[in-house]
N, C-alpha and C positions, 0 to 999 in steps of 0.2 A: 433480607427480602427473599421472596419465593423465587425458585429457579424453574425454568421451563423443564418439564419432566424429561424431555429429550436430553437436556444438559446433564441432568442427574444420571442418566444412563452412561454418558461419556465419563463422568467423574467416577462412577462405579467401575467402569472398565479400566480406568487408569489405576485405581486402587487394587483391583484384582491382579492386574499385570505386574504390580510392584515396581513400576518405573520410578526411579529416583528423580527428584527435581533437577532441572538443568544445572543449577549452581553446584550440584554435587558431582558433576561430570566434567571431564576434560572437553575442550571444544570438539575434537574429533568424535568423542563418544556422544556428545550432544547432537552433532550433525546426524549421526546414524540413528539416534533415537527419534529425532524429528522426522527423518525420512520414513522410518518404520511407522510412526503414528499417522503420517499422511496416507499411507497405503490402506490403513484401517478406516480412517475417518472421511476421506475424500470420496465423493460420488463418482460414478462412471463419467468419463470424458465425453462431452458432446462432440458430434461431428461438426467440422467447419469445412469451408470450401477448399482451403489450402493452408498449409503451414510450411515455413522454411526457416532454416537456421543460417544466419549470416553474421558478419562482424562489423562493428563500427570502429573507427579509429579513436583511441583514447589517449590520455596523457602519458600512460606508461605501457602502451601496447594495445592490442585488439580487445574489444569488449564484445563478448558473445551476445547476440540478440536472437529472439525467435519472433517471427512475423506470422500473424493470423489474418486470414481473409474470411469474412462471414459467409454463411450459407446464403444463396440467392443472389450473389454478386458475380460480376465478370472480372477476369484477371486485369483487363485494361481499364476498369472503372476507377475513377479517382474518388476516394472515400475519405471521410473524416477519420481521425486516428486517436487512440488512447495509448499513451506511452506509460507502461506499467512497471513499477519498481516493487519487487516482492518483499514481503515481511520476513521476520526471523531474527530480530534483535541485532541487525547489522553483522550477524555471525553465522546464521543458519539460512538454508533455502537456496534455490537455484531456479533455472528455467523449468525443471521437471516439477518441483514442489508446487508451482503456481500455474501449471499448464491447464488444469481443469477450470480455474476461475477465469483465466484469460480467454479461453474458448467461450465461456458463458457470456462474458462482456462483449466479445466480438459479435456474437449472434444477437444478444439482447439490444445492443445499441446500433447494430448494423454499421460497424466501423472496423477498420483495421486496428489490430492491437500489436504494439511493439513491446515485447517483454525484455527487460534489461538485466543481464547477469553481471552486476557490478562487483568490484573487489570488496572483500569482507574482512572484518576483524577476527581474531587479533593479529593476523598476519599483516593486514593493511588497516591501520587505525584512521580515525577522523583526520582529515576530511576526504580520504580516498574514495569512499562510496559516493560522496557528493560530486567529486570531480568526475567520476565515471558517469554518473547519471546526467550531469550537465553536458558532458561531452557527447554522450549517446543521443541526447535530446537535440543538441545543435546539429549533429550528424543527420538525424532523421529529417530535420527541416531542410538541410542542404541537399539531401538526396530524395526530396519529396516526389519528384517526377519518377525516379527509379522505383520507389516504394509504392507508388499509386496513392499518395496522400495529398489531400487538400491542405496546404499549410495555413489556411485561414480557419481551419476547424480541427485544431489539435488540443487534446486534453492530456493532463498528467494525472496519475493516480497511483495508489499503493495502500497496503495494509500495514499497520503497526510501524515498524522501522521504515517500511516503504511509504507509509503515509507521512512520516517525518520528512523523507527525501522529497516527496511530491510537494509538500508545503514549502520547502526550501527552494526547489526549482521554480515554484510559483512566484516567490519573491524575486528570484533572479530574473524571471521573465518580466516582471513589473519594472525592474531596474534597467532592463535593456541588454543584459548580458546573454540572454536567450530570447528568441523571437516571441512575440505575444502569444498567450494561450487563450483558449476559449472556455476552459473549465478545469477545476481541480477536484479530484475525487479522493477524499481523505477518510480512510477506513480505520477506526480506532487509532488515530495517529499519536505518536510520541511527539510532544511539542516542547517539553522542558526537562532538560537533563539534570536540573538541580533537585528534582524530586521533592518539591515543597508542598504539594497538595495533600489533602487528607487521603484520597484514594491511593496515591503513590506510596504512602507510608503505612497504610492499614490493611491492604489486601493480602490475605494470608490463607493458609490451610485449604487443601482440597482442590483448588482451581489450578489450571496449568501454568498461568502466569501470575506470580505473586510479587509483592514488593521486593522480596529478597532476590527473586529471579531477575526482575528488572534491574536491580542494582548490579547484579552479575554481568548482565549484558552491557550496561553503561560502562562499567569498569574495564571491560575488554575493549570497548569502542573508543573511549576518550584517551588521549595521550596524557593529560593531566587535568587537575581540577579547573584550571582556567578555561579549558575547552568548553565546559558546560555552559559558560556564559556567552559564548559565541552564538550569534543568531543562526548561523549555519548548522549548529547542533541543536539549538533551542529556539525555533522560530517564534515561539510565544514571547521571547525576550527581544524580538526585533522592535526598533523604535516606532515603526509605522507599518501597518498592514494594508493601508488603503491602496486602491489601484490594482490589486491582484484580481485574477479571474474569479468569476462566480464559482461557488463551492458547494459541494455536498460533504457534510461531516457526519459520520456514523460513530456513535458511542454506545457503550453498554455498561451496566452498573457494576458487574462483578469483574472488575478490570482495574489494575493500578493506573492505567492511562485514562480512566474515565474523566476525571476532573479537568485534566489539562486539555483533553479533546473538547470538552464543553467550553472551557475558557477560550480556546482558540476560535471556535465558532462564534462565540459572543463578541470577541474582539473584532473579528472580520465584519460582523454585522454592524457594530458600533461605528466602524471606520468606513462604512459605505459600501461594503461588498455584499452582493446578494448571496444568501446562504440558505440551504435546505439542511436542517438538522434532523437526523433520524436517531432516536434513542431507544434502546432495548433494555428495559429494567430487569428482565429475567435471563439475560444472556451473559456469557463469559467471553473474554478476549479470545479471538481466533475462531469464533463460531461460524463465520461466513465460509470457512474452508472445511467445515465438518458436516457437509450436507448429506453424507451417507446415513448419519444418525440424527442430526439436528435439522428438522424440517424447516425451521425458521430461516435457515441459510438460503433456501430457494426464494422465499419471500423477499429477503433483503436484497439478493442479487437482482431479482426482477424489478424492484423499486429503483435500485441504483442504475440498472440498465435503462429503465424508462427515463430517468433524469438525464442520463448521458445522451440518450437519443434525442430528447427534447432540446438539449443545449447544442448538440452537434448537427442537428437537422432542423434549422429554423424554418418557419413557413416562408414560402415564396412571396415576394412583394405583390400586393393587390394590383390587378390590372396588367 
C-alpha cells in the first residue's frame, strides 16, 4: 500500500543515516539510538501551565512520575486525568521521550497528565512493568486530592508497549484491583505476545518496527514462552473483555502490531465496550511521535485529544 509522502521522508532519513535495526544492537545501544531519533523526529514541546517530577510508591521502590497541568487552568482546580505509559518495546523510552506527546494531550483534553517511568526489560522482565504501572495508577487515585485529580474522571493510555500496559490496567480496573476508569487510549497497542497474526509475521524491510524487531523486544521482555499466554502480557488472550472502560484504538497498516490492535478493538466492541477505532492505511508504527516530519501526527493527536476531552468532560445534566 502507498505511504504518506512524509513517512517516506522519514524512511529515507533512516536509510541515509545508516542506523542499524534495534535487533542488531545491545539494549544500551538501542536506548541511545531511540533517544537520538526522538530529537530529530519529535516536534517542539508545547507550553503547559505547570510540570513537576515526583515519585509514587512502587513494589520495589519509588516510581518516577511527571505531572502536567494544561494551559488555562488554575493550580487548585480539580481536573480529569490521563495516566500515560510510554512506548518503547518495554525496553526503551522514559519521561523525556514522551514529554512532547504528554504536553499535547494535557492541552488538547484539558486534563492533568501523569506520565509513568516504569521499570523496563531486560533488567526487569515481565511483569515488572505492569506491577509498576498498576502501583502508580493506584497511587494516583489514592493521592487524587494532592494531585488535583477528579478520581471519577481518570483515563489510562499509552503507545505500543504503553498501549499494551494501558489495556492490561484497563482489565485490572474492570476486575476491581484498580479503581474504575473513564477511558482507555490505546495507540497501536501490542495485545498478543504470541505473534500469530499476518502483520506480526510479515512486516519487514524499511520501516522502523519490523516483525524481527518486535520479536527482539518480546524476547527481552518475556521470562519464558509461557509468559506470552498470560493475559497480563497478551490482553487479547483474556477470557473476557466486557465491562472495561470505553476505548479509542489507533492502528496503522505498516506495523507488525496492526492486526492485533484491530482484533482487540473488534473484541471490545463485540463484548459490549464502546470503541472508536482510528486506522491510518498510509502510516508506520510510531508516527504519532514523529510530528516534526509527519504532519498526520498532529491530526491524530488532535482527534485523540478531542475524544479524551469528550469522555472526560461529559455535559452537565440538563436543568
